[in-house]
VEXFI-571851 format. One record per residue (C-alpha): y, z, x. Coordinates in pm, 1 decimal, always signed. Last residue first. Layout:
# VEXFI-571851
PT,yy,zz,xx
PT,Y,Z,X
...
# end
This chain:
# VEXFI-571851
PT,yy,zz,xx
PT,-9383.8,+885.9,+8550.6
PT,-9640.8,+1037.3,+8785.9
PT,-9910.0,+806.6,+8917.8
PT,-10249.8,+954.8,+8832.4
PT,-10498.5,+1151.4,+9046.7
PT,-10497.5,+1476.1,+8843.0
PT,-10388.5,+1810.8,+8983.0
PT,-10534.1,+2115.9,+8803.5
PT,-10289.5,+2407.1,+8802.9
PT,-10206.1,+2375.7,+8433.9
PT,-10577.8,+2384.7,+8331.2
PT,-10648.4,+2679.6,+8560.4
PT,-10344.4,+2867.2,+8423.4
PT,-10460.7,+2805.4,+8068.0
PT,-10806.2,+2943.6,+8137.5
PT,-10650.4,+3244.2,+8304.8
PT,-10423.6,+3307.4,+8005.1
PT,-10715.0,+3272.3,+7764.8
PT,-10927.0,+3510.8,+7969.1
PT,-10665.3,+3787.4,+7972.7
PT,-10433.8,+3850.0,+8266.1
PT,-10391.0,+4148.5,+8493.8
PT,-10247.1,+4049.3,+8832.1
PT,-10507.1,+3974.1,+9100.6
PT,-10699.6,+4187.4,+9352.8
PT,-10804.8,+4457.9,+9102.8
PT,-11175.1,+4372.7,+9090.4
PT,-11154.7,+4295.1,+8720.8
PT,-10866.6,+4052.1,+8782.9
PT,-11049.6,+3881.8,+9069.1
PT,-11368.4,+3872.9,+8861.1
PT,-11184.6,+3690.3,+8583.2
PT,-11045.5,+3435.9,+8835.3
PT,-11391.0,+3375.1,+8982.7
PT,-11551.2,+3326.5,+8639.6
PT,-11271.0,+3091.2,+8541.4
PT,-11317.4,+2894.5,+8860.7
PT,-11689.5,+2865.0,+8781.5
PT,-11626.5,+2704.8,+8442.5
PT,-11353.9,+2471.6,+8573.6
PT,-11567.0,+2378.6,+8874.3
PT,-11865.6,+2292.2,+8653.1
PT,-11646.6,+2047.9,+8461.1
PT,-11540.9,+1880.5,+8783.7
PT,-11899.1,+1887.7,+8915.8
PT,-12053.2,+1704.1,+8619.4
PT,-12125.0,+1380.1,+8812.2
PT,-12295.9,+1585.3,+9082.6
PT,-12560.7,+1686.3,+8831.8
PT,-12597.0,+2055.2,+8740.2
PT,-12820.7,+2272.8,+8956.9
PT,-13185.7,+2373.3,+8920.6
PT,-13282.5,+2023.9,+8811.9
PT,-13427.6,+1942.3,+8472.4
PT,-13790.1,+1846.5,+8401.4
PT,-13854.7,+2145.9,+8175.9
PT,-13509.8,+2087.8,+8017.5
PT,-13321.2,+2384.6,+7871.1
PT,-13305.0,+2627.5,+8163.3
PT,-13372.2,+2344.9,+8408.0
PT,-13019.0,+2212.7,+8347.0
PT,-12884.3,+2513.9,+8539.6
PT,-12541.0,+2609.4,+8401.8
PT,-12613.4,+2984.7,+8394.4
PT,-12687.7,+2972.1,+8764.6
PT,-12338.8,+2845.6,+8836.1
PT,-12177.4,+3127.9,+8646.0
PT,-12401.7,+3377.7,+8823.4
PT,-12309.7,+3229.8,+9162.3
PT,-11935.4,+3225.1,+9087.7
PT,-11946.5,+3584.4,+8964.8
PT,-12131.6,+3668.7,+9286.2
PT,-11841.5,+3516.8,+9479.5
PT,-11581.7,+3717.4,+9291.4
PT,-11789.8,+4035.9,+9325.1
PT,-11787.9,+3982.6,+9704.5
PT,-11408.6,+3977.8,+9720.5
PT,-11158.9,+3702.3,+9801.2
PT,-10819.0,+3867.5,+9842.4
PT,-10462.5,+3849.2,+9709.0
PT,-10559.1,+3662.6,+9394.5
PT,-10289.1,+3453.1,+9226.4
PT,-10526.7,+3398.8,+8931.3
PT,-10471.7,+3022.2,+8939.1
PT,-10479.6,+3000.4,+9318.3
PT,-10786.7,+3220.2,+9361.6
PT,-10981.0,+3051.5,+9082.7
PT,-10887.4,+2707.0,+9211.6
PT,-11002.7,+2789.2,+9564.8
PT,-11321.5,+2953.2,+9438.3
PT,-11386.6,+2647.4,+9223.3
PT,-11351.1,+2417.9,+9524.2
PT,-11585.5,+2648.4,+9722.8
PT,-11863.4,+2679.9,+9468.6
PT,-12061.2,+2372.2,+9365.6
PT,-11931.1,+2195.3,+9682.3
PT,-12145.4,+2440.9,+9878.9
PT,-12431.3,+2193.7,+9823.0
PT,-12763.4,+2310.9,+9691.7
PT,-12859.4,+1950.2,+9622.6
PT,-13080.4,+1922.9,+9313.7
PT,-13355.0,+1663.5,+9347.6
PT,-13411.9,+1431.7,+9052.1
PT,-13770.7,+1370.4,+8947.8
PT,-13852.1,+1008.8,+8853.2
PT,-14160.0,+988.0,+8638.3
PT,-14497.0,+817.9,+8676.0
PT,-14690.2,+1106.5,+8816.3
PT,-14423.7,+1186.2,+9071.6
PT,-14150.3,+957.8,+9200.7
PT,-13890.2,+1168.0,+9382.1
PT,-13523.6,+1089.0,+9334.3
PT,-13321.7,+1040.7,+9652.5
PT,-13228.2,+1326.8,+9883.4
PT,-12886.9,+1481.3,+9953.1
PT,-12873.0,+1772.7,+10193.3
PT,-12908.9,+2147.7,+10134.1
PT,-13210.5,+2103.0,+9910.3
PT,-13305.1,+2254.1,+9574.7
PT,-13655.1,+2324.3,+9452.1
PT,-13869.8,+2463.8,+9176.0
PT,-14220.0,+2350.9,+9278.2
PT,-14495.5,+2295.7,+9020.7
PT,-14539.4,+1919.7,+9082.0
PT,-14881.9,+1948.1,+9233.6
PT,-14750.3,+2201.3,+9490.0
PT,-14830.4,+1984.4,+9796.3
PT,-14720.1,+1664.6,+9623.4
PT,-14385.9,+1791.8,+9490.1
PT,-14302.8,+1961.0,+9819.6
PT,-14396.0,+1646.9,+10011.7
PT,-14161.1,+1428.9,+9809.6
PT,-13890.5,+1694.9,+9843.2
PT,-13893.0,+1652.3,+10225.0
PT,-13904.2,+1983.3,+10408.8
PT,-13713.4,+2204.4,+10653.1
PT,-13413.6,+1968.4,+10646.8
PT,-13264.7,+1882.5,+10990.4
PT,-13245.3,+1505.8,+10945.4
PT,-13071.6,+1557.4,+10611.3
PT,-12774.4,+1727.4,+10772.1
PT,-12828.8,+2001.0,+10680.2
PT,-13044.7,+2304.8,+10625.5
PT,-13107.7,+2429.7,+10271.2
PT,-13484.0,+2388.6,+10227.2
PT,-13501.9,+2589.8,+9899.1
PT,-13854.3,+2650.7,+9771.8
PT,-13925.5,+2846.4,+9450.4
PT,-14300.3,+2847.3,+9383.3
PT,-14379.1,+2819.4,+9011.6
PT,-14734.9,+2955.1,+8955.5
PT,-14741.9,+3157.8,+9274.0
PT,-15047.0,+3245.6,+9487.3
PT,-15183.6,+2902.8,+9584.6
PT,-14833.4,+2765.7,+9601.5
PT,-14748.6,+2977.2,+9903.8
PT,-15057.5,+2866.7,+10096.5
PT,-14994.1,+2503.0,+9999.3
PT,-14635.2,+2531.1,+10122.2
PT,-14718.3,+2687.2,+10458.9
PT,-15012.2,+2457.9,+10538.5
PT,-14820.3,+2148.4,+10430.4
PT,-14538.9,+2246.2,+10667.2
PT,-14205.5,+2405.0,+10580.0
PT,-14070.1,+2366.9,+10933.9
PT,-14022.4,+1994.6,+10882.0
PT,-13690.2,+1982.0,+11065.7
PT,-13579.2,+2313.0,+11205.9
PT,-13212.5,+2344.7,+11098.5
PT,-13306.1,+2712.7,+11033.1
PT,-13156.6,+2785.7,+10690.1
PT,-13479.2,+2758.4,+10489.6
PT,-13556.4,+2962.0,+10179.9
PT,-13898.3,+3046.6,+10040.0
PT,-13916.6,+3229.1,+9705.2
PT,-14219.8,+3385.7,+9536.4
PT,-14358.0,+3500.9,+9867.9
PT,-14726.6,+3566.4,+9937.3
PT,-14629.3,+3828.7,+10198.3
PT,-14931.4,+3800.2,+10427.0
PT,-14998.5,+3426.9,+10421.9
PT,-14626.7,+3352.6,+10416.4
PT,-14568.7,+3579.6,+10715.8
PT,-14848.8,+3418.1,+10916.4
PT,-14718.8,+3067.9,+10846.7
PT,-14360.4,+3163.2,+10930.9
PT,-14431.5,+3319.4,+11268.1
PT,-14533.2,+3670.9,+11361.7
PT,-14377.9,+3764.3,+11695.1
PT,-14591.1,+4073.8,+11738.2
PT,-14875.8,+4092.0,+11486.8
PT,-14826.4,+4127.7,+11114.7
PT,-14966.5,+4390.7,+10882.2
PT,-14977.9,+4234.3,+10635.0
PT,-14879.5,+4319.5,+10277.3
PT,-14857.1,+4686.6,+10201.4
PT,-14855.3,+4904.1,+9892.5
PT,-14999.6,+4625.8,+9680.0
PT,-14774.7,+4513.1,+9396.3
PT,-14862.4,+4654.4,+9059.3
PT,-14988.4,+4457.4,+8758.4
PT,-15318.4,+4645.7,+8723.4
PT,-15541.3,+4379.7,+8885.6
PT,-15424.0,+4476.1,+9233.2
PT,-15149.7,+4215.9,+9257.2
PT,-15050.8,+3907.6,+9454.8
PT,-15185.8,+3659.5,+9203.5
PT,-14833.5,+3569.1,+9090.9
PT,-14754.9,+3410.9,+8755.2
PT,-14540.2,+3705.2,+8649.1
PT,-14395.5,+3884.4,+8947.1
PT,-14589.2,+4203.5,+9012.8
PT,-14460.5,+4517.9,+8851.0
PT,-14345.3,+4794.1,+9080.1
PT,-14404.3,+4942.3,+9422.6
PT,-14161.0,+4860.7,+9695.4
PT,-14289.8,+4629.7,+9966.8
PT,-14468.1,+4716.3,+10287.4
PT,-14520.1,+4421.6,+10523.5
PT,-14401.1,+4388.5,+10877.3
PT,-14574.7,+4681.1,+11040.5
PT,-14345.1,+4895.7,+10823.8
PT,-14017.0,+4891.4,+11018.0
PT,-13911.0,+4542.4,+10908.1
PT,-13570.1,+4431.4,+11034.3
PT,-13355.7,+4323.5,+10739.1
PT,-13049.1,+4539.4,+10810.8
PT,-13105.9,+4460.2,+11181.6
PT,-12979.2,+4108.0,+11122.3
PT,-12626.2,+4222.6,+11035.8
PT,-12618.7,+4463.9,+11329.3
PT,-12727.2,+4184.9,+11561.5
PT,-13083.9,+4159.5,+11675.0
PT,-13215.6,+4112.2,+12030.9
PT,-13386.7,+4445.4,+12081.0
PT,-13683.1,+4386.3,+11853.1
PT,-13879.2,+4701.5,+11759.5
PT,-13732.2,+4710.1,+11408.0
PT,-13882.2,+4375.0,+11314.0
PT,-13730.4,+4037.2,+11239.6
PT,-14028.8,+3805.1,+11206.4
PT,-14067.3,+3544.0,+11478.3
PT,-13879.7,+3443.7,+11789.2
PT,-13728.2,+3128.6,+11640.5
PT,-13621.4,+3329.5,+11334.4
PT,-13812.3,+3481.4,+11044.8
PT,-13661.4,+3695.9,+10769.9
PT,-13877.6,+3895.6,+10526.7
PT,-13686.7,+4028.3,+10227.6
PT,-13795.3,+4246.9,+9936.2
PT,-13745.0,+4560.9,+10144.7
PT,-13366.8,+4531.9,+10121.2
PT,-13376.4,+4545.5,+9741.9
PT,-13583.1,+4864.1,+9747.5
PT,-13337.9,+5018.0,+9991.5
PT,-13028.0,+4922.1,+9795.7
PT,-13186.3,+5065.8,+9478.5
PT,-13293.2,+4804.8,+9229.3
PT,-13114.9,+4777.3,+8893.0
PT,-13006.1,+4415.9,+8838.2
PT,-12680.5,+4478.4,+9026.2
PT,-12894.8,+4585.5,+9320.7
PT,-13082.9,+4254.7,+9300.8
PT,-12744.9,+4073.4,+9308.1
PT,-12652.5,+4262.2,+9624.3
PT,-12980.7,+4156.0,+9783.8
PT,-12927.3,+3791.8,+9685.6
PT,-12583.2,+3794.2,+9843.5
PT,-12690.8,+3974.3,+10161.1
PT,-12991.9,+3742.0,+10207.7
PT,-12770.0,+3435.3,+10172.8
PT,-12521.6,+3576.2,+10421.6
PT,-12803.5,+3656.5,+10661.6
PT,-12909.9,+3292.1,+10646.2
PT,-12558.4,+3160.4,+10691.5
PT,-12482.8,+3392.4,+10984.6
PT,-12801.0,+3293.6,+11164.9
PT,-13144.4,+3433.0,+11089.5
PT,-13349.3,+3127.0,+11001.4
PT,-13656.2,+3095.0,+10781.3
PT,-13609.5,+3322.2,+10478.5
PT,-13899.2,+3481.5,+10289.7
PT,-13807.3,+3634.2,+9955.8
PT,-14033.8,+3846.2,+9732.2
PT,-13883.5,+3830.8,+9385.6
PT,-13907.8,+4112.0,+9134.2
PT,-13535.6,+4190.9,+9115.1
PT,-13459.1,+3831.7,+9023.1
PT,-13672.0,+3845.2,+8716.4
PT,-13974.8,+3612.8,+8697.8
PT,-13988.0,+3377.6,+8400.8
PT,-14017.7,+3072.2,+8626.2
PT,-13720.9,+2901.3,+8455.4
PT,-13514.9,+3219.5,+8478.0
PT,-13618.2,+3268.7,+8838.1
PT,-13513.3,+2912.0,+8921.7
PT,-13166.9,+2928.9,+8762.7
PT,-13091.5,+3252.1,+8938.6
PT,-13221.5,+3103.5,+9265.6
PT,-12991.5,+2800.2,+9237.1
PT,-12692.6,+3029.9,+9178.4
PT,-12800.8,+3255.7,+9464.1
PT,-12818.9,+2957.4,+9695.5
PT,-12475.8,+2843.4,+9578.4
PT,-12325.5,+3188.1,+9637.2
PT,-12493.6,+3230.1,+9975.5
PT,-12372.7,+2894.7,+10102.8
PT,-12021.0,+2982.5,+9993.9
PT,-12039.0,+3327.7,+10148.2
PT,-12172.0,+3259.0,+10498.4
PT,-12094.5,+2893.1,+10562.9
PT,-11789.2,+2911.2,+10334.8
PT,-11625.9,+3198.3,+10516.7
PT,-11368.6,+3373.4,+10301.4
PT,-10997.3,+3458.1,+10315.8
PT,-10695.5,+3611.3,+10146.9
PT,-10562.2,+3816.8,+10441.0
PT,-10611.1,+4168.6,+10574.8
PT,-10927.7,+4292.1,+10406.4
PT,-11126.5,+3981.6,+10498.9
PT,-10973.7,+3961.1,+10846.4
PT,-11204.7,+4141.3,+11090.9
PT,-11520.5,+4115.9,+10883.6
PT,-11481.1,+3742.0,+10846.5
PT,-11397.4,+3699.5,+11213.9
PT,-11698.3,+3908.4,+11315.6
PT,-11921.3,+3710.2,+11076.0
PT,-11834.8,+3366.2,+11209.1
PT,-11789.9,+3444.3,+11581.6
PT,-12138.7,+3483.4,+11724.8
PT,-12280.2,+3276.8,+11436.6
PT,-12084.1,+2973.0,+11551.1
PT,-11783.6,+2868.2,+11336.9
PT,-11843.3,+2584.3,+11092.5
PT,-11570.6,+2669.5,+10837.4
PT,-11332.5,+2958.9,+10780.9
PT,-11138.7,+2928.1,+10455.1
PT,-10784.1,+3066.0,+10452.2
PT,-10611.9,+3115.1,+10114.0
PT,-10234.9,+3133.5,+10153.2
PT,-10063.3,+3463.5,+10070.1
PT,-9802.4,+3443.7,+10343.9
PT,-9758.9,+3097.9,+10493.4
PT,-9535.5,+3123.1,+10802.4
PT,-9565.1,+3490.0,+10886.3
PT,-9926.0,+3549.2,+10779.5
PT,-10026.5,+3207.9,+10922.9
PT,-9868.8,+3291.2,+11260.1
PT,-10046.7,+3625.1,+11263.9
PT,-10377.4,+3456.0,+11184.7
PT,-10330.4,+3203.9,+11464.4
PT,-10226.0,+3465.7,+11720.1
PT,-10532.8,+3671.3,+11622.9
PT,-10749.4,+3364.1,+11672.1
PT,-10603.2,+3324.5,+12021.6
PT,-10657.7,+3693.3,+12104.2
PT,-11020.8,+3673.4,+11993.8
PT,-11078.3,+3369.0,+12212.5
PT,-10919.1,+3530.9,+12516.4
PT,-11116.1,+3847.1,+12450.8
PT,-11450.9,+3671.6,+12461.8
PT,-11470.1,+3294.3,+12481.8
PT,-11267.1,+2983.1,+12563.9
PT,-11483.6,+2670.9,+12548.0
PT,-11506.3,+2466.7,+12864.6
PT,-11203.4,+2244.9,+12915.9
PT,-11092.7,+1895.7,+12827.0
PT,-10857.0,+1978.9,+12536.1
PT,-10936.4,+1727.9,+12261.5
PT,-10896.8,+1346.9,+12241.9
PT,-11229.2,+1235.1,+12394.8
PT,-11201.8,+867.9,+12497.9
PT,-11300.2,+918.3,+12861.0
PT,-11625.7,+1083.9,+12742.9
PT,-11732.1,+1337.2,+13002.4
PT,-11587.5,+1631.0,+12809.9
PT,-11743.6,+1519.6,+12482.9
PT,-12087.0,+1459.4,+12637.7
PT,-12060.9,+1796.8,+12813.5
PT,-12044.0,+1978.2,+12483.7
PT,-11918.2,+2320.5,+12583.9
PT,-11588.7,+2252.3,+12413.1
PT,-11226.0,+2364.3,+12442.4
PT,-11035.0,+2611.8,+12224.9
PT,-10903.6,+2350.5,+11982.8
PT,-10852.8,+2552.9,+11665.6
PT,-10883.5,+2280.1,+11403.7
PT,-10668.8,+2283.8,+11091.7
PT,-10680.2,+2114.2,+10752.2
PT,-10387.6,+2193.2,+10514.6
PT,-10369.9,+2185.8,+10138.1
PT,-10059.7,+2181.4,+9913.5
PT,-10001.4,+1804.9,+9895.9
PT,-10364.6,+1767.1,+9791.4
PT,-10293.2,+1960.6,+9469.9
PT,-10608.0,+2153.8,+9387.6
PT,-10832.6,+1998.2,+9123.4
PT,-11155.1,+2173.0,+9220.2
PT,-11360.4,+1852.8,+9230.6
PT,-11146.9,+1576.6,+9386.3
PT,-10894.0,+1825.2,+9523.6
PT,-11109.0,+2089.9,+9691.4
PT,-11341.8,+1798.3,+9771.1
PT,-11082.0,+1627.0,+9989.6
PT,-11017.4,+1972.3,+10139.5
PT,-11371.7,+1994.9,+10266.2
PT,-11359.4,+1648.4,+10421.7
PT,-11038.7,+1713.5,+10615.4
PT,-11167.8,+2060.4,+10713.8
PT,-11486.9,+1895.6,+10854.3
PT,-11319.8,+1605.8,+11029.5
PT,-11123.0,+1851.8,+11242.4
PT,-11448.7,+1920.6,+11425.0
PT,-11354.7,+1642.2,+11662.2
PT,-11149.4,+1900.7,+11850.4
PT,-11468.0,+2044.7,+11993.6
PT,-11790.1,+1887.3,+11862.3
PT,-12022.5,+2177.3,+11940.0
PT,-12351.3,+2166.3,+11750.4
PT,-12497.9,+1901.3,+11527.5
PT,-12657.3,+2111.7,+11253.1
PT,-12338.0,+2121.1,+11047.6
PT,-12059.9,+2137.8,+11307.1
PT,-12111.9,+2456.5,+11497.2
PT,-11838.0,+2491.8,+11760.8
PT,-11562.6,+2288.1,+11591.7
PT,-11307.7,+2572.3,+11585.9
PT,-11269.2,+2534.6,+11211.7
PT,-10990.9,+2594.8,+10957.8
PT,-10958.1,+2514.2,+10588.2
PT,-10613.8,+2615.5,+10462.6
PT,-10534.9,+2649.7,+10095.1
PT,-10215.8,+2698.3,+9888.5
PT,-9963.2,+2532.7,+10117.2
PT,-9591.7,+2459.4,+10060.7
PT,-9440.9,+2275.1,+10356.3
PT,-9706.5,+2006.8,+10381.2
PT,-9630.1,+1776.4,+10679.8
PT,-9699.1,+2051.8,+10928.9
PT,-9455.8,+2096.6,+11217.2
PT,-9388.4,+2456.8,+11112.1
PT,-9746.8,+2545.1,+11202.8
PT,-9689.4,+2411.8,+11552.7
PT,-9376.2,+2629.4,+11591.7
PT,-9566.7,+2939.4,+11477.8
PT,-9846.4,+2849.2,+11722.3
PT,-9621.7,+2815.2,+12025.9
PT,-9771.7,+3078.3,+12258.9
PT,-10118.3,+2931.7,+12217.8
PT,-10014.0,+2585.7,+12324.4
PT,-10277.6,+2564.5,+12601.2
PT,-10531.9,+2669.4,+12333.0
PT,-10476.4,+2368.1,+12111.1
PT,-10379.3,+2396.8,+11745.7
PT,-10471.2,+2057.5,+11597.2
PT,-10299.0,+2024.9,+11261.6
PT,-10359.3,+1826.9,+10946.1
PT,-10390.2,+1451.4,+10940.0
PT,-10279.0,+1226.4,+11229.1
PT,-10337.4,+854.2,+11197.3
PT,-10605.1,+627.6,+11341.9
PT,-10879.9,+834.3,+11501.5
PT,-11223.6,+669.9,+11465.3
PT,-11329.3,+670.6,+11829.6
PT,-11206.3,+1025.4,+11892.8
PT,-11385.5,+1145.4,+11577.7
PT,-11717.5,+991.1,+11671.6
PT,-11918.9,+1310.9,+11662.1
PT,-11701.4,+1432.8,+11379.6
PT,-11764.9,+1112.5,+11183.2
PT,-12138.3,+1153.5,+11239.5
PT,-12118.0,+1497.0,+11075.5
PT,-11893.8,+1360.1,+10797.4
PT,-12177.1,+1120.4,+10700.1
PT,-12419.4,+1396.8,+10581.6
PT,-12237.9,+1568.4,+10428.6
PT,-11876.7,+1497.2,+10327.5
PT,-11670.8,+1193.0,+10234.6
PT,-11974.7,+964.2,+10256.6
PT,-12230.5,+1189.9,+10087.8
PT,-11973.4,+1251.2,+9808.0
PT,-11897.8,+880.1,+9767.1
PT,-12180.4,+782.2,+9535.4
PT,-12188.3,+1091.4,+9314.3
PT,-11809.1,+1095.7,+9286.8
PT,-11753.6,+734.4,+9184.7
PT,-11461.3,+768.2,+8937.8
PT,-11338.9,+1093.6,+9093.1
PT,-11346.9,+956.6,+9446.3
PT,-11172.4,+633.4,+9347.4
PT,-10904.0,+831.8,+9166.1
PT,-10872.5,+1047.9,+9474.8
PT,-10801.7,+761.6,+9711.4
PT,-10568.9,+583.9,+9465.4
PT,-10359.0,+898.8,+9422.1
PT,-10346.6,+963.5,+9799.0
PT,-10234.0,+616.2,+9899.7
PT,-10227.3,+518.3,+10268.9
PT,-10391.8,+789.2,+10477.6
PT,-10655.1,+850.5,+10209.7
PT,-10723.3,+477.3,+10192.1
PT,-10776.1,+466.2,+10568.6
PT,-11007.7,+768.2,+10537.5
PT,-11204.3,+586.9,+10263.1
PT,-11256.6,+277.0,+10479.7
PT,-11353.5,+489.5,+10778.8
PT,-11619.2,+665.1,+10571.6
PT,-11749.6,+333.9,+10443.5
PT,-11779.9,+210.2,+10802.0
PT,-11968.0,+533.2,+10885.0
PT,-12203.6,+475.4,+10594.6
PT,-12285.3,+125.8,+10716.5
PT,-12233.6,-216.2,+10558.8
PT,-11887.5,-201.2,+10408.4
PT,-11879.5,-439.7,+10116.1
PT,-11908.1,-152.0,+9868.9
PT,-11579.8,+0.3,+9990.5
PT,-11395.5,-326.9,+9949.6
PT,-11525.6,-359.5,+9594.0
PT,-11421.6,+3.5,+9532.4
PT,-11069.4,-74.5,+9649.0
PT,-11041.6,-367.2,+9404.7
PT,-11174.9,-165.3,+9113.5
PT,-10953.6,+130.3,+9201.3
PT,-10641.9,-88.2,+9224.5
PT,-10718.0,-237.5,+8881.8
PT,-10754.1,+115.6,+8737.7
PT,-10423.1,+219.1,+8894.6
PT,-10249.8,-76.0,+8726.0
PT,-10153.3,-372.5,+8932.5
PT,-9826.0,-561.7,+8982.5
PT,-9871.7,-899.4,+9151.8
PT,-9574.9,-1004.3,+9370.2
PT,-9738.1,-906.1,+9701.6
PT,-9542.7,-621.7,+9861.0
PT,-9259.3,-620.2,+10116.4
PT,-9079.3,-904.2,+9939.9
PT,-8921.7,-670.3,+9690.2
PT,-8956.4,-314.9,+9815.1
PT,-8590.0,-219.3,+9816.6
PT,-8644.3,+107.8,+9632.5
PT,-8445.7,+8.0,+9321.9
PT,-8593.4,-341.4,+9304.6
PT,-8947.8,-229.5,+9370.0
PT,-8919.4,+51.9,+9116.9
PT,-8789.5,-193.8,+8852.3
PT,-9073.3,-437.8,+8914.8
PT,-9327.3,-154.9,+8891.6
PT,-9498.3,-6.0,+9196.6
PT,-9874.1,-36.2,+9143.3
PT,-9918.8,-275.7,+9436.1
PT,-9873.6,+10.3,+9680.5
PT,-9822.0,+341.6,+9497.9
PT,-9694.2,+544.2,+9792.7
PT,-9574.3,+894.2,+9716.0
PT,-9838.9,+1126.6,+9869.0
PT,-9949.4,+860.2,+10116.2
PT,-9598.5,+845.7,+10270.3
PT,-9570.8,+521.7,+10461.1
PT,-9461.9,+310.0,+10168.3
PT,-9222.5,+583.6,+10050.4
PT,-9025.6,+693.2,+10348.8
PT,-9060.9,+370.5,+10536.3
PT,-8902.9,+176.0,+10249.1
PT,-8641.4,+426.0,+10133.8
PT,-8428.0,+400.8,+10449.1
PT,-8423.0,+18.3,+10446.5
PT,-8333.1,+26.2,+10077.2
PT,-8035.6,+255.9,+10133.3
# end
């Protein structure tokens, strides 16, 4: 019996306790002699594991160390994450996870999750049944085509769902034994991966068109049959597929796209905090967005919907956006726009805005408090600098992965017309950020209200350390997962995500501290997740996609659903 128990428990990360097995447990399970004689508490294990982690010299070495711990002892892994969340978050997820995906085939040690490869497309139900986790609440799935700002990583993209689900547990509290990372291995157009003799994925150019759509349909059908009701999060799909897949399946299964909807909810949350600090209502903002991919359009859609909820007509809300991509301002005469982009195409020589009161603190008015009838006009292919000069935006958002695109000229021009310029360089990884917070502080003389997509260190300005809020999707997606699971929601709706954004915005430290950040500190993320999850669950009930429950019942269900990294008695 002992010889059977040993591999089952010491090699099962969900049940293994390592040196924390008691003397009685070791005797009963036949572990005597297989472990060192010392018996440690969980706290002692965490201290020892953290010392090992700190001795690793590079971030990628620290990542490997944590993954090895995750594959060995789940409770210990998550207790270390929870105890040192602010320090390990950039290792477990952005920016280090991007490098881990690039080197996935070099770092591979033990299987985690599922790789559903195109040549096995007719066996997807069988492959799903091979999963280690039989009961699953959340799936995070990618096809590896758009990993952060690093492009196509093929099967190596599995590192992203693994990292995302680690945060679903560490922050959102979901049971790690009920989560499943998946990569749809449909080939890769990254020649470096194909030419690398160590690459572990399917060595083939990426499947596209109808064959790709059919494969995803086979995947969704298999999930519906094998895991009905599971929450499916789409992650790091290219723009050409991200929104079509979301639109195709959002009313069929419980699903959302974190790059589109999660990014949008966090950006809206940061913006809500910023406009309240600036004293300028959301519906009075003039928003310039650099980037027109699925994430950027998703952010615009979310802010626009929130403006409508504040009282604007859909048309007036739409006309408060100017979106610029690599070819310039989106205008009605362009023939290269998708349907989602065309919503924001300017048909007024680039500049007319709805009449109404000018944002407080702005000089873009006619002396009577009304916005000018037109701002511009802009020439063909107007770039960011020209648009900023003409529009005099109150909010500037970057989702372009164009490093340094928010230049000194652009930022100083914006700041010359707005008392508290709101600037959100949201691209990641860090090397792709549109601006460095140190420059933003200097160019705006400390008046900027900012949040970045990647982590940045504190900024020293006029003798004080200014913390930089990271507009990381981690503020939303773990809470969405918990809210959906606790409320037993059948769908993820737009009102649920806006409820998450408004809840997050209400927690902005800047609302009560003039030197506070737009978003709560990373160390408070678990408490933030509980608050946001409740808002999501309530919205699910109000939207009719979850059974009716009152707030107290939902709050209790969230508390009972939360998994804690402790050894069970």
